[in-house]
C-alpha positions as CSV (number, residue, x, y, z in Angstrom):
1,M,102.9,104.0,-3.6
2,S,105.1,105.3,-0.8
3,P,108.6,106.5,-1.6
4,Q,111.3,104.2,-0.2
5,V,114.9,105.0,0.3
6,R,117.2,102.4,-1.1
7,L,120.7,102.2,0.3
8,T,123.5,101.4,-2.1
9,S,125.7,98.4,-1.2
10,N,128.4,100.8,-0.2
11,A,126.1,102.7,2.2
12,K,124.8,99.4,3.6
13,S,128.4,98.3,4.2
14,R,129.2,101.6,6.0
15,V,126.1,101.2,8.2
16,R,127.1,97.6,9.0
17,R,130.7,98.7,9.8
18,G,129.4,101.4,12.0
19,R,127.3,98.9,14.0
20,I,130.2,96.5,14.3
21,L,132.4,99.3,15.5
22,K,129.8,100.4,18.1
23,L,129.5,96.8,19.3
24,A,133.3,96.4,19.5
25,L,133.7,99.7,21.5
26,F,130.8,98.7,23.8
27,L,132.4,95.3,24.5
28,A,135.8,96.8,25.0
29,A,134.4,99.3,27.5
30,L,132.7,96.5,29.4
31,G,135.8,94.3,29.6
32,Q,138.3,97.1,30.2
33,D,140.0,96.3,33.6
34,I,137.3,93.9,34.7
35,G,138.3,92.2,37.9
36,H,141.3,94.5,38.4
37,T,143.3,93.7,41.5
38,G,144.3,97.3,42.3
39,F,147.9,96.6,41.6
40,T,150.1,97.1,38.5
41,N,151.5,94.4,36.2
42,A,155.0,95.2,37.6
43,F,153.8,94.6,41.2
44,E,152.1,91.3,40.2
45,V,155.3,90.1,38.6
46,K,157.6,91.2,41.4
47,S,155.4,89.7,44.1
48,N,155.2,86.5,42.1
49,S,151.4,86.6,42.4
50,A,149.1,83.7,41.2
51,L,148.2,85.8,38.1
52,A,151.9,86.4,37.2
53,V,152.6,82.7,37.6
54,K,149.6,81.7,35.5
55,Y,150.3,84.2,32.7
56,V,154.1,83.7,32.8
57,D,154.9,87.3,33.8
58,D,153.7,88.7,30.5
59,S,151.2,91.4,31.3
60,P,149.3,89.2,33.7
61,L,146.5,91.7,34.4
62,E,145.8,92.2,30.7
63,Y,145.5,88.5,30.1
64,Y,143.4,88.2,33.3
65,H,140.9,90.9,32.2
66,C,140.5,89.3,28.8
67,A,140.1,85.8,30.2
68,L,137.6,86.9,32.8
69,F,135.6,88.9,30.4
70,F,135.3,86.0,27.9
71,K,134.5,83.6,30.8
72,I,131.6,85.9,31.8
73,L,130.4,86.2,28.1
74,L,130.4,82.4,27.7
75,K,128.9,81.7,31.2
76,T,126.0,84.1,30.6
77,K,125.6,82.7,27.1
78,I,125.6,86.2,25.6
79,M,127.8,84.9,22.7
80,N,126.1,81.5,22.5
81,K,125.2,80.8,18.9
82,R,122.4,78.4,19.9
83,K,120.4,81.1,21.6
84,K,117.3,82.4,19.8
85,E,118.5,84.6,17.0
86,K,116.7,87.7,18.4
87,E,118.5,87.3,21.7
88,H,122.0,86.8,20.3
89,L,124.4,89.7,20.8
90,L,125.6,89.4,17.2
91,S,122.2,88.7,15.6
92,F,122.4,91.8,13.4
93,L,125.4,90.6,11.6
94,T,125.4,88.4,8.5
95,R,127.3,85.2,8.3
96,K,129.9,86.8,6.1
97,E,130.6,89.5,8.8
């Protein structure tokens, strides 16, 4: 009989949290400043740009980065729950998580 290492529920929880944190950091890094215009929020607002109008002068670039990133995630079906479980980005998480 081979020896097996059993993780306590606390250790399993820490491993899971670590994986969730790594995924969150990875996604944040991918989406950070995606589609940046090269201008500041202040410039976008003062120039009355389409982004400033769309996002009501409230950090238009930040909202744009977020919206564009989620649009890409949805379009590429990375976050699609109907994909095969192995291919799903969040497949390692349990329903509770």
